[in-house]
C-alpha positions as CSV (number, residue, x, y, z in Angstrom):
1,M,0.7,39.4,45.8
2,F,-0.3,41.4,42.8
3,G,2.0,39.4,40.5
4,R,0.9,36.1,42.0
5,N,-2.8,37.0,41.4
6,I,-2.0,37.8,37.7
7,L,-0.4,34.4,37.4
8,R,-3.3,32.7,39.0
9,T,-5.7,34.5,36.8
10,T,-3.7,33.7,33.7
11,A,-3.5,30.1,34.7
12,L,-7.3,30.0,35.3
13,V,-8.0,31.5,31.9
14,G,-5.7,29.0,30.3
15,T,-7.4,26.1,32.1
16,L,-10.9,27.3,31.1
17,A,-9.8,27.8,27.5
18,F,-8.4,24.2,27.5
19,A,-11.7,22.9,29.1
20,M,-13.8,24.8,26.5
21,S,-11.7,23.4,23.7
22,A,-12.1,19.9,25.0
23,A,-15.8,20.3,25.5
24,Q,-16.2,21.5,21.9
25,A,-14.2,18.6,20.6
26,E,-15.9,15.9,22.7
27,A,-18.0,14.8,19.7
28,L,-14.9,14.3,17.5
29,R,-15.9,11.4,15.2
30,F,-13.4,9.2,13.5
31,W,-14.5,6.9,10.7
32,T,-12.3,3.9,10.0
33,T,-12.3,1.0,7.6
34,E,-10.3,-1.1,10.0
35,E,-13.4,-2.7,11.5
36,Q,-12.2,-6.2,12.6
37,P,-12.6,-6.5,16.4
38,A,-9.0,-6.7,17.3
39,R,-8.0,-3.9,15.1
40,L,-10.9,-1.7,16.3
41,A,-9.8,-2.3,19.9
42,K,-6.3,-1.0,19.1
43,Q,-7.8,2.1,17.5
44,E,-10.0,2.7,20.5
45,A,-7.0,2.3,22.8
46,M,-5.0,4.9,20.8
47,A,-8.0,7.3,20.8
48,K,-8.2,6.9,24.6
49,A,-4.4,7.7,24.9
50,F,-5.0,10.8,22.8
51,T,-7.9,11.9,25.1
52,E,-5.8,11.5,28.1
53,K,-3.1,13.7,26.6
54,T,-5.4,16.4,25.2
55,G,-8.8,16.2,26.8
56,I,-10.4,15.8,23.4
57,E,-12.6,12.7,23.2
58,V,-12.8,10.7,20.0
59,N,-15.6,8.2,19.0
60,V,-14.1,5.5,16.8
61,I,-16.8,4.5,14.2
62,P,-16.2,1.4,12.0
63,V,-17.3,1.7,8.3
64,T,-17.2,-1.2,5.9
65,E,-14.7,-0.2,3.1
66,K,-17.1,-0.9,0.2
67,D,-19.7,1.3,1.8
68,M,-17.3,4.2,2.5
69,G,-18.0,6.2,-0.7
70,T,-21.8,6.1,-0.4
71,R,-21.7,6.8,3.3
72,A,-19.5,9.8,2.9
73,T,-21.6,11.2,0.0
74,A,-24.8,10.9,2.0
75,A,-23.1,12.5,5.1
76,Y,-21.8,15.3,3.0
77,A,-25.2,16.1,1.5
78,A,-26.7,16.1,5.0
79,G,-23.9,18.2,6.5
80,D,-23.1,15.4,8.9
81,L,-19.6,14.2,8.0
82,P,-17.3,12.9,10.7
83,D,-14.3,15.0,11.6
84,V,-11.6,12.5,10.4
85,I,-11.8,9.5,8.0
86,Y,-9.2,6.8,7.5
87,H,-9.7,5.4,4.0
88,P,-8.1,4.0,0.9
89,L,-6.4,5.9,-1.9
90,I,-9.4,5.7,-4.3
91,H,-11.3,8.4,-2.4
92,V,-8.5,11.0,-2.0
93,L,-8.8,13.1,-5.1
94,P,-12.5,12.7,-5.9
95,W,-13.3,13.9,-2.3
96,A,-11.0,16.8,-2.7
97,E,-12.6,17.8,-6.0
98,A,-16.1,17.4,-4.5
99,G,-15.3,19.6,-1.5
100,V,-15.9,16.7,1.0
101,I,-12.4,17.2,2.6
102,D,-10.4,20.1,3.9
103,T,-7.2,20.0,1.8
104,D,-5.7,23.1,3.5
105,A,-6.0,21.4,6.9
106,A,-4.3,18.2,5.6
107,T,-1.5,20.3,4.0
108,E,-0.9,22.1,7.3
109,V,-0.6,18.8,9.1
110,I,1.9,17.5,6.6
111,E,4.0,20.8,6.8
112,D,3.8,20.6,10.7
113,L,5.2,17.1,10.6
114,E,7.7,18.0,7.9
115,E,7.1,16.9,4.3
116,G,10.6,15.3,4.2
117,T,9.7,12.7,6.8
118,F,7.1,11.2,4.5
119,A,7.7,8.7,1.7
120,S,7.6,10.7,-1.6
121,G,5.5,8.1,-3.4
122,A,2.8,8.3,-0.8
123,L,2.7,12.1,-0.9
124,N,2.7,12.3,-4.6
125,M,-0.5,10.2,-4.9
126,A,-2.3,12.8,-2.8
127,A,-0.6,15.9,-4.3
128,L,-2.5,18.9,-5.4
129,P,-1.0,22.0,-7.2
130,D,-0.9,23.9,-3.9
131,G,-0.6,21.2,-1.3
132,Y,-2.0,17.7,-0.4
133,A,-5.5,16.4,-0.4
134,A,-5.0,14.1,2.6
135,V,-2.3,12.8,5.0
136,P,-0.7,9.5,4.1
137,V,-0.9,7.1,7.0
138,D,0.4,3.7,6.0
139,G,0.6,1.4,3.0
140,W,2.2,-1.6,1.4
141,T,3.8,-2.3,-1.9
142,Q,3.5,-5.4,-4.0
143,M,6.8,-7.4,-3.8
144,I,8.8,-9.7,-5.9
145,V,9.6,-12.5,-3.4
146,Y,12.5,-14.5,-4.4
147,R,15.0,-17.2,-3.3
148,K,17.9,-15.1,-2.3
149,D,20.0,-18.1,-1.4
150,L,19.6,-19.5,-5.0
151,F,20.3,-16.1,-6.5
152,D,23.5,-15.7,-4.5
153,A,24.7,-19.2,-5.3
154,A,24.1,-18.7,-9.0
155,G,25.8,-15.2,-8.9
156,L,22.6,-13.5,-10.0
157,E,21.6,-9.8,-9.4
158,A,18.5,-9.1,-7.4
159,P,15.4,-9.4,-9.6
160,N,14.6,-5.6,-9.9
161,T,14.6,-5.2,-13.7
162,Y,13.1,-7.1,-16.6
163,A,16.5,-8.1,-17.6
164,S,17.7,-9.4,-14.3
165,I,14.5,-11.5,-13.9
166,L,15.0,-13.0,-17.4
167,A,18.6,-13.8,-16.6
168,A,17.4,-15.6,-13.4
169,L,14.8,-17.6,-15.4
170,E,17.6,-18.9,-17.7
171,K,19.5,-20.3,-14.6
172,L,16.8,-21.3,-12.1
173,H,13.9,-22.6,-14.2
174,N,14.2,-26.4,-13.9
175,P,10.7,-28.0,-13.9
176,P,9.1,-29.9,-12.4
177,E,11.6,-29.7,-9.4
178,Q,11.6,-25.9,-9.6
179,F,9.8,-23.3,-11.7
180,G,11.5,-20.0,-12.4
181,F,8.3,-18.1,-11.7
182,V,4.6,-18.5,-10.9
183,A,2.8,-15.9,-12.9
184,A,-1.0,-15.2,-12.6
185,T,-2.8,-16.5,-15.7
186,K,-6.4,-16.9,-14.5
187,I,-8.0,-14.1,-16.3
188,D,-11.1,-13.7,-14.1
189,E,-9.0,-13.1,-11.0
190,S,-8.1,-9.5,-9.9
191,F,-4.7,-10.9,-8.8
192,M,-3.8,-11.2,-12.5
193,S,-5.0,-7.6,-13.0
194,Q,-2.9,-6.4,-10.1
195,L,0.3,-8.2,-11.3
196,L,-0.1,-6.8,-14.8
197,E,-0.6,-3.3,-13.6
198,H,2.7,-3.7,-11.6
199,V,4.6,-5.0,-14.6
200,L,3.2,-2.4,-17.0
201,L,3.8,0.5,-14.5
202,A,7.4,-0.7,-14.2
203,N,7.8,-0.1,-18.0
204,G,6.0,3.3,-18.0
205,A,2.9,1.8,-19.8
206,T,-0.3,3.5,-18.8
207,P,-3.8,3.6,-20.5
208,V,-4.9,7.1,-19.1
209,D,-3.9,10.7,-19.2
210,E,-5.5,13.9,-17.8
211,N,-8.2,13.7,-20.5
212,G,-9.2,10.1,-19.9
213,F,-8.3,7.0,-21.8
214,K,-5.4,7.0,-24.2
215,D,-3.9,4.2,-26.2
216,F,-1.1,2.4,-24.6
217,D,2.3,3.3,-26.1
218,E,2.7,0.4,-28.4
219,K,6.4,-0.1,-27.8
220,K,6.1,0.0,-24.0
221,L,3.1,-2.3,-23.9
222,A,4.6,-4.9,-26.3
223,E,7.8,-4.9,-24.2
224,A,5.8,-5.5,-21.0
225,L,3.6,-8.1,-22.5
226,T,6.5,-10.0,-23.9
227,F,8.2,-9.9,-20.5
228,Y,5.0,-11.2,-18.8
229,K,4.7,-14.0,-21.4
230,A,8.3,-15.1,-20.4
231,L,7.2,-15.2,-16.8
232,A,4.2,-17.3,-17.7
233,K,6.3,-19.7,-19.8
234,A,8.5,-20.3,-16.8
235,S,5.4,-21.1,-14.7
236,P,3.4,-24.3,-14.3
237,L,0.6,-24.9,-16.8
238,G,-3.0,-24.1,-16.0
239,D,-5.0,-21.2,-14.6
240,L,-2.8,-19.8,-11.9
241,Y,-3.6,-17.2,-9.3
242,W,-2.4,-16.3,-5.7
243,K,-3.1,-19.7,-4.3
244,Q,-0.7,-21.7,-6.5
245,S,2.0,-19.0,-6.3
246,R,2.1,-19.2,-2.6
247,E,1.9,-22.9,-2.4
248,L,4.7,-23.6,-4.9
249,Y,7.0,-21.0,-3.3
250,F,6.3,-22.4,0.2
251,A,7.1,-25.9,-1.1
252,G,10.5,-24.7,-2.4
253,K,9.4,-25.2,-6.0
254,A,9.5,-21.7,-7.3
255,A,12.4,-19.2,-7.5
256,M,10.2,-16.1,-7.7
257,I,6.7,-15.0,-7.2
258,I,4.9,-11.6,-6.9
259,W,2.8,-11.2,-3.7
260,S,1.6,-8.7,-1.1
261,P,3.6,-8.3,2.1
262,F,0.9,-10.2,3.9
263,I,3.0,-13.2,3.0
264,L,5.8,-12.2,5.3
265,D,4.5,-13.7,8.5
266,E,3.3,-16.9,6.7
267,L,6.8,-17.3,5.2
268,A,8.2,-17.4,8.7
269,G,5.8,-20.2,10.0
270,L,3.7,-17.8,12.1
271,R,0.3,-18.7,10.5
272,D,-1.1,-22.3,10.8
273,S,-3.6,-21.8,7.9
274,A,-0.7,-21.2,5.4
275,P,2.4,-23.0,6.6
276,P,5.6,-23.2,4.7
277,T,6.2,-26.8,3.4
278,I,9.7,-26.6,2.4
279,N,10.6,-29.0,5.2
280,G,8.7,-31.1,7.7
281,D,8.2,-28.2,10.2
282,P,5.3,-25.9,9.5
283,T,6.6,-23.5,12.1
284,S,10.1,-23.3,10.5
285,K,11.7,-19.9,9.7
286,E,14.0,-21.5,7.2
287,L,12.3,-20.2,4.1
288,A,12.1,-16.7,5.5
289,G,15.8,-16.8,6.0
290,K,16.3,-17.8,2.3
291,T,14.0,-15.1,1.0
292,G,14.7,-11.7,-0.4
293,V,12.2,-9.1,-1.7
294,V,12.1,-6.4,-4.3
295,T,9.5,-3.7,-4.5
296,T,10.6,-1.3,-7.3
297,L,10.8,-3.0,-10.7
298,S,11.9,-1.3,-13.9
299,G,11.6,-2.1,-17.6
300,P,13.7,-1.1,-20.5
301,S,11.6,2.0,-21.3
302,N,11.4,3.2,-17.7
303,K,14.7,3.0,-16.0
304,T,13.4,4.6,-12.7
305,G,10.8,1.9,-12.4
306,A,7.8,1.8,-10.2
307,A,6.2,0.0,-7.3
308,W,2.5,-1.0,-7.1
309,G,1.3,0.7,-3.9
310,D,-1.8,0.6,-1.8
311,I,-1.8,3.6,0.5
312,R,-4.2,4.6,3.2
313,Y,-4.9,8.2,4.3
314,F,-6.3,10.4,7.0
315,S,-8.7,13.0,5.6
316,I,-10.0,16.0,7.7
317,T,-13.5,16.8,6.4
318,N,-15.0,20.1,5.7
319,D,-17.5,19.6,8.5
320,A,-14.8,18.9,11.1
321,D,-13.8,20.7,14.2
322,T,-10.6,21.5,12.3
323,E,-8.1,22.2,15.1
324,A,-9.1,19.2,17.1
325,A,-9.1,17.0,14.1
326,Q,-5.6,18.2,13.1
327,Q,-4.4,17.4,16.7
328,F,-5.8,14.0,16.4
329,V,-4.2,13.3,13.0
330,E,-0.8,14.7,14.2
331,Y,-0.9,12.6,17.3
332,S,-1.8,9.5,15.2
333,M,1.2,10.3,13.0
334,N,3.7,11.2,15.8
335,D,3.3,10.1,19.4
336,G,0.7,7.5,18.5
337,Y,2.2,6.4,15.2
338,L,3.6,3.0,16.3
339,A,0.2,2.3,17.8
340,T,-1.3,3.1,14.5
341,L,1.0,0.8,12.6
342,S,0.7,-2.0,15.2
343,I,-2.9,-2.6,14.0
344,A,-1.4,-4.9,11.3
345,P,2.4,-4.2,10.9
346,E,2.9,-6.7,8.1
347,G,0.6,-4.6,5.9
348,K,1.1,-1.2,7.3
349,F,4.5,0.1,6.3
350,P,5.4,3.4,7.8
351,V,4.9,6.1,5.2
352,R,6.3,8.5,7.8
353,R,9.9,7.4,8.2
354,G,10.9,9.4,11.4
355,N,10.8,12.7,13.1
356,A,13.1,15.7,13.7
357,E,15.1,13.8,16.3
358,D,15.6,10.6,14.3
359,K,14.9,10.4,10.5
360,E,14.3,6.6,10.8
361,A,12.6,6.5,14.2
362,F,9.4,5.0,12.9
363,I,11.0,2.5,10.6
364,K,13.1,1.2,13.5
365,G,10.1,1.0,15.8
366,W,7.8,-0.6,13.2
367,A,10.4,-3.4,12.5
368,T,10.2,-4.4,16.1
369,L,6.4,-4.7,16.2
370,P,5.2,-8.3,16.4
371,V,3.6,-9.8,13.3
372,G,1.9,-13.1,12.9
373,V,-1.4,-14.9,13.8
374,D,-0.8,-18.1,15.7
375,R,2.7,-17.1,16.8
376,K,4.2,-13.7,17.0
377,A,7.7,-12.3,16.2
378,P,9.0,-8.9,15.1
379,L,10.2,-8.5,11.5
380,T,13.8,-7.8,12.8
381,E,13.9,-11.4,14.1
382,L,12.6,-12.9,10.8
383,Y,14.4,-10.9,8.0
384,P,17.8,-9.1,7.7
385,A,18.0,-5.3,7.8
386,E,18.5,-5.1,4.0
387,T,15.2,-6.8,3.4
388,I,13.3,-4.5,5.8
389,T,14.9,-1.5,4.0
390,Q,13.7,-2.9,0.6
391,I,10.2,-3.3,2.0
392,V,9.9,0.3,3.1
393,E,11.7,2.0,0.2
394,G,9.1,0.8,-2.2
395,L,6.8,3.5,-0.9
396,D,9.0,6.2,-2.5
397,T,8.2,4.9,-6.0
398,A,4.7,3.6,-5.2
399,S,2.2,4.4,-8.0
400,R,-1.0,3.4,-9.6
401,W,-2.6,4.1,-12.9
402,G,-4.7,7.3,-13.0
403,V,-3.6,8.8,-9.6
404,K,-1.5,11.7,-10.8
405,E,-3.8,12.2,-13.8
406,G,-7.0,12.4,-11.7
407,Q,-8.3,9.2,-13.6
408,L,-8.2,6.6,-10.8
409,S,-11.8,5.8,-11.3
410,L,-11.4,5.1,-15.0
411,A,-8.2,3.1,-14.4
412,S,-10.2,0.9,-12.0
413,K,-12.9,0.3,-14.6
414,I,-10.2,-0.6,-17.2
415,L,-8.7,-3.2,-14.7
416,N,-12.1,-4.5,-13.8
417,S,-13.0,-5.1,-17.4
418,M,-10.4,-7.9,-17.4
419,A,-9.6,-7.0,-21.1
420,I,-5.9,-6.7,-20.5
421,N,-6.0,-10.1,-18.8
422,R,-7.8,-11.8,-21.6
423,Y,-5.7,-10.6,-24.4
424,T,-2.5,-11.1,-22.4
425,R,-3.6,-14.7,-21.9
426,E,-4.2,-15.2,-25.6
427,F,-0.7,-13.8,-26.3
428,I,0.7,-16.2,-23.7
429,D,-1.1,-19.1,-25.4
430,D,0.3,-18.1,-28.7
431,E,-3.1,-17.2,-30.2
432,L,-2.1,-13.6,-30.8
433,S,1.2,-11.9,-31.7
434,A,2.4,-9.1,-29.4
435,E,1.3,-6.5,-32.0
436,E,-2.1,-8.1,-32.3
437,A,-2.5,-8.1,-28.5
438,V,-1.5,-4.5,-28.2
439,T,-4.1,-3.5,-30.9
440,K,-6.9,-5.5,-29.4
441,I,-6.2,-4.2,-25.9
442,N,-6.3,-0.6,-27.1
443,Q,-9.4,-1.1,-29.2
444,E,-11.3,-2.7,-26.3
445,L,-10.3,-0.2,-23.6
446,A,-11.3,2.7,-25.9
447,K,-15.0,1.5,-25.4
448,I,-14.7,2.1,-21.6
449,K,-16.3,5.3,-20.4
C-alpha cells in the first residue's frame, strides 16, 4: 500500500506540473506571414494538433509581411512580443543584433533536432559565432528550368555552369522557332534584379563585405555581365520579365529560363490561369515530363557555385515562454513538419531533410504532398526523382548578398536602386563596354548608404 501511495502521489504531482505548465503557456502567441485564409487554416489545424499533444494552446496571429519589421519593433519596445514568429530571412540577423530574439533558444532547438538534418545553406544564413539566430523552416531556390529532352537529344550537359549554358545556346538557339534563353531585360522590374543577383552570386561577385559597400571585383563582375549579355542576345527583343519567360517556355519556344519553383505546378497543367500551351491541352503534363531543373549555378571564378535562396525562419523572442515556444517549434519541425510544408509545398522545400530514423524522411514525405490550384497532384507524379533531388539540394548552397557579412539591408538597397540593371542593359545594348559597365556600377553603388 505504501509503495502504491507513493506512485499515486508522484503521478498526481506530475499531472499538476503538466497542468500548470499548460496553463502558463495557454497564451502562447505565434505570428505568421502566411495570412491567406487557406494557409492560415492549415496553421491553425497544426496548432490544434500541437495543443492536443502537449496541452499548450497556441494563438495563430497573421501579420502582413511588409508590416512585420515595424510590428516587431513596436512590440519589442512595449515588452509585448509574441512567443514565436515565422518570418523571412531579412529580419534574422538584425533582430538578433537588436536583442529581439532569443538566439540561445533557437540554437538549442537546432541542436535537439540535430544540425546535420538541416540544409547547410539555410543554417549558414542564420549562423552566429556561437550558434544560430533562428531555426530555418522552409525555403525555395531559384531554378534554371530547361528542356531536358532537347539537351539529351543534343548530347548537352545539364546547364549548371556558365560554360554549359553557353554551349547549349550554340546548339539550341534557333529563333523565331526557339530561343536559347529568355533573360530579364526590363530594368525597373525586381525580376531582373533577382536574376542578376543569382548570376553574379554564381561567379562569386558581391558588392558588400563586413564593413559595408565594396567595389565589385572587376574580373568577376565582367565575366558575369558578359555571360548575362550572352543570355540576353539569345532572347527575344524587347523589355522582358517573368511574364514573357513563362509564356515562351510554356509554348515550347524557349530552351531555358530562370524562374522560381512556383512554376512547377503550372508546368504540369494544374493551374488554369497559367496553362502550358505547348500542345492543345492546357491540362497536359507533357511539358513537365520534358523539363529538368538546376538550382546551383557556377561561374569560372567560383567553381563551387551558388543558389539564390529565399529561406523562412522560426524565431523565439526574448519575451517568450521559452520552453513552451521551443516545444512548439520542435513539434512544427518534427511531428508536424509535413503539415508545415503542406501549406504550399511547391514553394516550401524541406530545409530539414529527415530525422534520426530516416535521414530523408521529410524529403520523401514532402514529395508526396499535393501541389496545384485547380487540380492537385504530388510532385512524385509530375517529375522524376532526380529532378526532386535537384530542387532540394539547392538549399545546401543557398545564399544572398550581405547575409554572412551582416549587410543584408545594404544589399537590398543596392538591388532596389536598379543601378546594376540599368548599366547591364546599356552593356547588353552595346552602349557600354564590359569595363565601362563595371566602372559605372561601382561608382553608382558607392553612393548608396
